[in-house]
Structures are given as C-alpha cells and as structure tokens.
C-alpha positions as CSV (number, residue, x, y, z in Angstrom):
1,M,-0.2,0.0,0.2
2,F,2.7,2.6,0.5
3,Y,4.6,2.2,-2.2
4,Y,2.0,3.5,-4.0
5,N,1.9,6.7,-2.5
6,R,5.6,7.6,-2.7
7,A,6.4,10.6,-4.3
8,G,9.4,11.7,-6.8
9,I,9.4,8.1,-8.0
10,A,8.1,6.1,-11.1
11,K,6.1,3.4,-10.5
12,E,7.1,0.6,-12.5
13,A,4.4,-2.2,-13.6
14,Q,6.7,-5.0,-12.3
15,Y,6.3,-3.5,-8.5
16,S,3.4,-1.6,-8.5
17,G,1.2,-3.9,-11.3
18,V,-0.1,-2.7,-15.0
19,A,-3.1,-0.5,-13.4
20,W,-1.0,2.0,-11.1
21,E,1.9,2.2,-13.5
22,D,2.8,5.5,-13.8
23,D,5.7,8.3,-14.6
24,L,8.1,10.4,-12.5
25,S,5.9,13.9,-12.0
26,S,6.3,16.8,-10.7
27,D,10.4,16.9,-11.0
28,G,11.2,19.8,-13.0
29,P,12.1,24.0,-12.4
30,G,10.3,25.3,-9.5
31,Q,9.2,21.9,-8.4
32,Q,10.2,19.1,-6.1
33,S,14.4,19.2,-6.6
34,D,14.5,22.8,-7.3
35,C,11.9,24.2,-4.1
36,H,12.4,28.1,-3.6
37,Y,11.7,30.0,-0.5
38,F,7.9,31.4,-1.0
39,F,8.8,34.5,0.9
40,D,12.2,35.0,-0.6
41,Q,11.9,33.4,-3.9
42,E,15.4,35.2,-5.4
43,N,17.0,33.7,-2.9
44,E,19.2,31.1,-4.7
45,D,20.8,30.1,-1.3
46,L,17.5,29.1,0.0
47,V,16.5,26.7,-2.7
48,R,16.1,23.2,-1.5
49,D,15.7,19.7,-2.9
50,L,12.4,18.6,-1.3
51,S,11.9,15.4,-3.5
52,G,11.0,11.9,-2.1
53,G,8.7,11.1,0.7
54,W,5.1,10.2,0.5
55,Y,1.7,12.0,-0.5
56,D,-0.5,12.5,1.8
57,A,-4.5,12.8,1.8
58,G,-3.9,15.4,4.4
59,V,-2.4,17.9,2.1
60,R,-5.4,19.7,1.6
61,G,-4.7,20.6,5.3
62,L,-1.5,22.0,4.2
63,A,-3.4,25.4,3.4
64,G,-4.0,26.7,6.6
65,C,-0.5,26.1,8.3
66,Q,1.6,27.1,5.1
67,K,4.1,29.1,6.6
68,N,4.6,26.7,9.4
69,A,5.6,24.2,7.0
70,L,7.6,26.3,5.2
71,D,9.3,27.3,8.2
72,I,10.1,23.5,9.0
73,C,11.3,23.2,5.4
74,W,14.1,25.8,5.6
C-alpha cells in the first residue's frame, strides 16, 4: 500500500501492477528538486531539494498552516 503513495519516483509495473504504473511527476524547474522559499523566491541560497517522500491525503490541510510548513522545510 505505501508504495503507491511514494512521491518522486516512477512506479514500475513489476512492483505496482500495470493498473498503477506511472512516470516520475512533479520534477522540473520550480518543483520538488528546485524549491524556492516562498517569502524570498529570488534568494538562490534558500533553494532546497524537497524531492521524495510520500503523498498524503492530508495535503489539503496544509493550506491553513503553510507558513509553519515552510519554516520546517527551511
């Protein structure tokens, strides 16, 4: 079950099954491996690689605490 929720990887059919196979997503300029601090987006010293991890149904709840979440990442 947890394999399907992994972020930052392609899900290969041999592990996920044909129905759940997909390609790597959200990995490009300004995305997971190139994240800029929201409150100082021009500061290259604050760029972080936040790739990997897990997708979570609780992501919607992040909107109410985005400042706190950003502080944790930086």
